[in-house]
N, C-alpha and C positions, 0 to 999 in steps of 0.2 A: 728232510737233513740237506745238506747246500752242498750242490759239487762247482766249483769249477773244471770249465773245459777251456783249456786256453787253448788258442793256435800256434802255435811251433814252425814257425814258417823257414824256410830255405835261407842266408840271409843275400842277398841282389836282386832275385826273381824279383818283385814287384819291377826292377826296370828290365825286365827283360819281356813287360806284358806291352801292348799299345794300346792305347788308352780304349778300344772298342772290349779290349781281351779283361783287363782292369775291372772298367763295370760292371761289364758281361759276372765278372767274379763275384765283386759288390753286389749287385743285384739277386745274385746266389746266396750269398749272404745276410741277408735285410729278410730275405725270404722264407727263409731258415727261421731268419730268427720270430717273425711273424708267426710262425707253424709252433713256434715254444712257449710263444704270445699266448696265445689262441687257444692252446692245453693245459694254460693257467704253468706251467710251472717255469717260467723267465722273471726271473727277480732283478735282471741287468745285463744289458751284451754294448761292448762298447771295444770300433776296431779303434786299433794304435796308431800313427805315426815309426815311420821306421827308425830304426833305432841310431840314425845319421843326430838323427833330435834330441838322443837320448842324454843322460848324462848316472854319472854313478857314483854315489857319495858313500865314504865308507867314514869312520871316528873311532880307526883303533887306537886305542890310550887316550882316547878324549881328544887326537887330531886330526882335522876333518881330510879329510882329503875328496879330490874331485876330479872323474874320470869323462872326458869328455866320447863321445859314442863316433861311430860305428866304431864301435868294437873284434879289430882282426885278430882276437882268440875265438872268436864264436863265430861259427857254421847259422847258427838258429837266432831268431827273435823271437819274440812277443808280439803277435802281428794283430792280434784282439783274442777279447773272453767271451764267452755266455756264463755266467754265472745262472746258475738254475736251484729249486728245489725239490729234490724227488724222492720218495722212502728208502728207493736200494739203489746201492752198489751197479744193483745191473742193467737201473733201470735209464743211469747215466751214460755205464759205457754206451747203451743203447742208442742212443741220441747221437750219444760223439759218433756212431757209426753213420747215421744219417745223415751228421755235416757235410754240407758240401768240399770245407777245407781238406778232409782226410785225404778227396786222392790228386791237391796239389802240396800238404803240409799234415804237420803231423797233430794231432789234436789232443792233445794228454789229460787227463780225466787224473782229480782234486780234488776228497771230501776240505772241508773246512772244516777245524777244528782250531780250539787252544794250541798253541805251539810245546805245553808240554805235555800235550796227550801224539801218544807211537801210532 
């Protein structure tokens, strides 16, 4: 089963890190991704830019609305993700617990499924 491990970072946290701290965190995440790949469970991993460059698109009643980031109401942003393929939810959670980002952010575990599945 495919699971998405979403790294939910506090907004503004990246700006508080100096370059050495930022590179150290990135290296930890790349090492974690390499381990997932070596274990044969990694389907895809990406780091995302901050929400300052994001745009939200909505189209209620067919009328397109765009909202440029950053999003004042948001306390967190999705900083990146790991798409993994494991047999159980418990395995996905165990991997999320090992994710270095769990030390400075929240790692949300979500099973991939069609939108009509509850």
